C-alpha positions in Angstrom: 4.6 10.5 -7.7 6.2 12.9 -10.1 9.8 13.3 -11.1 12.6 15.4 -9.4 12.2 19.0 -8.6 13.5 21.6 -11.2 17.0 22.8 -10.1 15.8 26.3 -9.3 13.3 24.9 -6.7 15.7 22.7 -4.9 17.0 25.6 -2.5 13.5 26.4 -1.7 12.6 22.8 -1.2 15.6 22.4 1.3 14.4 25.2 3.3 10.9 23.8 3.5 12.4 20.5 4.5 14.0 22.1 7.5 10.6 23.6 8.6 9.0 20.2 8.0 11.4 18.1 9.9 11.2 20.7 12.9 7.6 20.2 13.1 7.7 16.3 12.8 10.4 16.4 15.6 8.1 18.6 17.7 5.1 16.3 17.1 7.0 13.1 17.7 8.5 14.5 21.0 4.9 15.0 22.3 4.0 11.4 21.5 7.2 10.3 22.9 6.3 11.6 26.2 2.7 10.0 25.9 0.9 13.2 25.3 -2.1 12.7 23.2 -1.8 9.0 23.0 -4.8 6.6 23.5 -4.5 3.0 24.7 -7.3 0.8 23.4 -8.6 -2.0 25.2 -7.6 -4.5 22.5 -4.1 -4.9 20.8 -3.3 -2.8 17.8 -1.2 -3.7 14.7 0.0 -0.8 12.6 1.2 -1.1 8.9 2.7 2.0 7.6 5.7 3.5 5.8 8.3 6.3 5.9 7.6 7.3 2.3 4.9 9.0 0.2 3.7 6.5 -2.4 3.4 2.8 -2.8 5.5 0.6 -0.5 3.1 -2.4 -0.5 1.2 -1.6 2.9 -2.0 -2.7 1.4 -0.9 -6.2 0.4 0.7 -6.4 3.9 -2.5 -5.5 5.6 -4.5 -8.0 3.6 -1.9 -10.7 4.5 -2.1 -9.8 8.1 -5.9 -9.8 8.1 -6.0 -13.1 6.6 -3.5 -14.6 8.9 -5.4 -13.3 11.9 -8.8 -14.5 10.7 -7.2 -18.0 9.8 -6.0 -17.9 13.6 -9.6 -17.4 14.8 -9.1 -13.7 15.7 -11.6 -11.1 15.0 -9.8 -8.1 13.5 -11.2 -4.7 12.8 -9.5 -2.5 10.2 -9.1 1.3 10.7 -8.2 3.4 7.8 -8.4 7.1 6.7 -11.1 6.4 4.0 -9.9 9.2 1.6 -10.2 9.3 -2.2 -13.8 7.8 -2.7 -14.6 7.4 -6.4 -17.3 9.5 -8.0 -20.8 8.5 -6.7 -19.4 5.5 -4.7 -19.9 5.2 -0.9 -16.4 3.6 -0.2 -13.0 4.6 -1.3 -10.9 2.4 -3.7 -8.8 0.9 -0.8 -11.8 0.3 1.3 -13.7 -1.5 -1.6 -10.3 -3.6 -2.1 -10.5 -4.7 1.7 -14.3 -5.3 1.6 -13.9 -7.4 -1.7 -11.2 -9.6 0.0 -13.0 -9.9 3.3 -16.8 -9.2 3.0 -17.4 -9.8 6.6 -14.5 -7.6 7.8 -15.4 -4.6 10.3 -13.9 -1.5 8.8 -13.9 2.0 10.2 -13.0 4.4 7.3 -12.7 8.1 8.4 -10.1 10.5 9.0 -10.4 10.4 12.7 -9.9 6.8 13.2 -9.9 6.9 17.0 -13.5 8.4 17.0 -14.6 5.8 14.8 -13.2 2.9 16.9 -14.5 4.0 20.1 -18.2 3.0 19.6 -17.0 -0.3 18.0 -14.8 -1.2 20.9 -17.7 -0.4 23.5 -18.6 -4.0 22.7 -16.0 -6.3 24.4 -14.4 -9.1 22.6 -16.3 -11.7 24.9 -19.6 -10.4 23.5 -18.5 -10.4 20.0 -16.5 -7.4 19.6 -13.1 -7.2 17.7 -10.2 -8.5 19.6 -7.4 -6.8 17.6 -7.3 -3.6 15.5 -5.2 -3.3 12.2 -4.2 0.2 11.4 -3.9 1.0 7.8 -1.2 3.6 7.1 -0.6 4.1 10.7 3.1 4.7 11.3 2.5 8.5 11.5 -1.0 8.1 13.2 0.6 8.0 16.6 -2.6 9.1 18.7 -3.2 5.4 19.0 -0.8 3.2 20.9 0.2 0.0 19.3 1.8 -3.3 20.3 3.3 -4.0 16.8 4.5 -1.3 14.4 5.4 -2.5 11.1 7.2 -0.3 8.4 7.0 -1.2 4.7 10.0 -0.3 2.5 10.1 -0.6 -1.3 13.1 -2.5 -2.3 13.6 -0.2 -5.2 13.4 3.1 -3.3 15.8 3.2 -0.3 14.7 5.7 2.2 18.3 6.0 3.3 19.0 8.0 0.1 16.0 10.2 0.2 15.1 13.4 1.8 12.0 14.6 3.8 9.1 16.5 2.2 9.1 18.8 0.2 12.8 18.1 -1.0 12.2 14.4 -1.1 9.5 11.8 -0.5 10.0 10.9 3.2 7.2 11.6 5.6 9.6 11.6 8.3 13.5 10.9 8.7 14.8 7.4 8.9 15.8 7.8 12.5 12.0 7.2 13.3 12.7 3.6 12.6 13.8 3.6 16.3 10.2 3.2 17.3 9.3 0.5 14.8 9.2 -3.3 15.7 9.6 -4.7 12.3 10.6 -3.7 8.7 9.3 -5.4 5.5 11.5 -4.8 2.5 9.0 -5.4 -0.2 9.7 -6.0 -4.0 11.7 -8.0 -6.5 15.1 -9.0 -5.3 17.6 -6.3 -6.0 21.2 -5.7 -5.2 20.0 -2.8 -2.9 18.0 -5.2 -0.6 21.1 -6.1 1.5 22.1 -2.6 1.9 18.6 -1.3 2.9 18.4 -4.3 5.5 21.9 -3.5 6.9 20.9 0.2 7.2 17.6 -0.6 9.0 19.4 -2.9 11.5 21.9 0.0 12.1 19.1 2.5 12.8 17.4 0.2 15.2 19.3 -3.1 16.3 16.1 -4.5 17.9 14.2 -4.3 14.5 12.9 -7.6 12.8 14.0 -7.1 9.3 11.9 -9.2 6.8 11.8 -9.5 3.0 8.8 -10.1 0.9 7.6 -10.1 -2.8 4.5 -9.8 -4.4 3.8 -12.7 -6.4 0.9 -12.8 -9.2 -1.0 -16.0 -8.6 -3.5 -15.5 -11.4 -5.1 -12.8 -13.6 -8.8 -11.9 -13.4 -10.6 -10.7 -16.5 -13.8 -8.4 -16.6 -16.1 -11.6 -16.3 -14.1 -12.7 -13.3 -12.6 -15.7 -15.2 -9.1 -16.5 -14.2 -6.1 -17.1 -16.4 -2.3 -18.1 -15.4 0.1 -15.2 -15.3 2.3 -16.9 -17.8 -0.1 -16.2 -20.5 1.3 -12.8 -20.7 4.8 -14.2 -21.9 5.4 -12.6 -25.2 2.3 -10.4 -24.9 2.1 -6.7 -25.6 0.5 -5.0 -22.6 -0.8 -1.5 -21.7 -0.5 -1.0 -18.0 -3.3 1.4 -16.8 -2.2 2.4 -13.3 -3.2 5.1 -10.5 -1.0 3.8 -7.7 2.0 5.1 -5.7 4.6 3.1 -7.6 3.6 1.8 -11.0 7.2 0.9 -11.7 6.7 -2.4 -9.4 3.8 -3.5 -11.9 5.8 -2.7 -15.1 8.8 -4.7 -13.4 6.5 -7.6 -12.7 5.1 -7.6 -16.3 8.7 -7.7 -17.6 9.8 -10.4 -15.4 6.8 -12.6 -16.6 8.1 -12.1 -20.2 5.9 -9.4 -21.7 7.3 -8.4 -24.9 6.1 -4.7 -24.7 4.7 -2.7 -21.9 3.0 0.6 -22.5 2.5 2.7 -19.4 -0.6 4.8 -18.8 -0.1 6.4 -15.3 -2.0 8.7 -13.2 -1.5 10.0 -9.5 -2.3 7.6 -6.7 -6.2 7.4 -6.4 -6.9 9.1 -9.5 -10.6 8.8 -10.4 -10.7 7.1 -13.7 -13.3 8.5 -16.2 -14.9 7.1 -19.4 -12.7 9.4 -21.3 -9.6 8.0 -19.6 -10.7 4.4 -20.4 -11.5 5.3 -24.1 -8.1 7.0 -24.6 -6.4 4.1 -23.0 -8.2 1.7 -25.3 -7.3 3.7 -28.3 -3.8 3.6 -27.2 -3.8 -0.2 -26.7 -5.2 -0.6 -30.1 -2.6 1.6 -31.7 0.2 -0.1 -29.9 -1.4 -3.7 -30.9 -1.7 -4.8 -27.2 -3.1 -8.0 -26.3 -4.3 -6.9 -23.0 -4.9 -3.9 -20.7 -3.7 -4.5 -17.1 -4.7 -2.7 -14.0 -4.7 -3.2 -10.3 -7.6 -4.4 -8.0 -7.6 -0.9 -6.4 -8.1 0.8 -10.0 -10.5 -1.9 -11.0 -12.9 -0.7 -8.2 -13.3 2.5 -10.3 -12.8 1.2 -13.9 -15.5 -1.5 -13.2 -18.2 1.2 -12.8 -17.4 2.8 -16.1 -19.5 2.4 -19.4 -17.6 0.4 -22.1 -15.8 2.8 -24.6 -17.6 3.1 -27.9 -14.6 2.7 -30.0 -15.0 -0.7 -31.2 -12.9 -3.8 -30.0 -10.4 -3.2 -27.4 -8.0 -5.7 -25.6 -9.6 -7.4 -22.3 -8.8 -5.7 -19.1 -7.0 -7.9 -16.6 -6.1 -7.5 -12.9 -3.5 -9.7 -11.1 -4.3 -11.6 -7.8 -1.6 -10.9 -5.5 0.1 -13.1 -2.8 2.7 -11.5 -0.6 5.3 -14.1 0.2 8.3 -13.7 2.5 11.4 -15.2 4.2 11.6 -16.8 7.5 11.7 -13.5 9.3 8.4 -12.7 7.3 6.7 -15.7 8.7 7.8 -15.0 12.2 6.4 -11.6 11.8 3.1 -13.1 10.8 3.3 -15.6 13.9 4.0 -12.5 16.1 1.1 -10.6 14.9 -1.3 -13.6 15.4 -0.2 -13.6 19.1 -0.4 -9.8 20.0 
């Protein structure tokens, strides 16, 4: 995500926003009447968001898949499958899911309904999936769902934002009327309470939960693990191509890193050998003790040849655990029983 629009572009962006909101309203009105909506033979759980950029939907989907699997369910994941790394069969997010759940059935294609149809031809009694999880599914309304979860970044309230292209909202906050639950995700801030209150006002029947992403360990290039507290006092270069890199920087500072140098690219950026060499040189110049990246970024960086610039700091990636309050646990229980 880039910064705010130049002042001279603001009137054009607001005009574009009016056109965009009208189209979103027209599209949602059709779905509200049931036009173009398909009901699958198994329950569907959607994890999505209102905003462009990272809100924690992938950690939430991973937590849901783990909870469903632990409960003896057989979930299938349906995702768009965009942003495939160069020369790699699967997208970065798909690889992240496959690494976490090697036996998980994944449909990764833009037309998720078409991909699910042959999969669901086999009924659950014969070993087919008994629940579908939609990754980034809030706007994908052609598939009916029994549980619609919306992720909100605790540091970026949608209630103070505008719709595209004037802001970062995919649709207005009034769309929360059709959601079943909201998870406000991120480190505790003074804004969390006001976001929760605004969500409840938008939809009084919403289950409003709070969650944070805790780093349980750090994995190095040899897949060895170390404790997160080893970054206390360290100088770190954060190499990130995710929707909201600020969350990772905030976590590093919360762990006590003495210096954080950020190298950020657009979400799903296809890292190259040149990128890695440049980041490594910066890390050496800044006397960094480590280069930190995400699991999603590592699916691309791992395939690159080491830069030929001499010694560089080790590349670490955090292992995340999404932990929440009582409402979050009730949401997981509800998901397991859909």
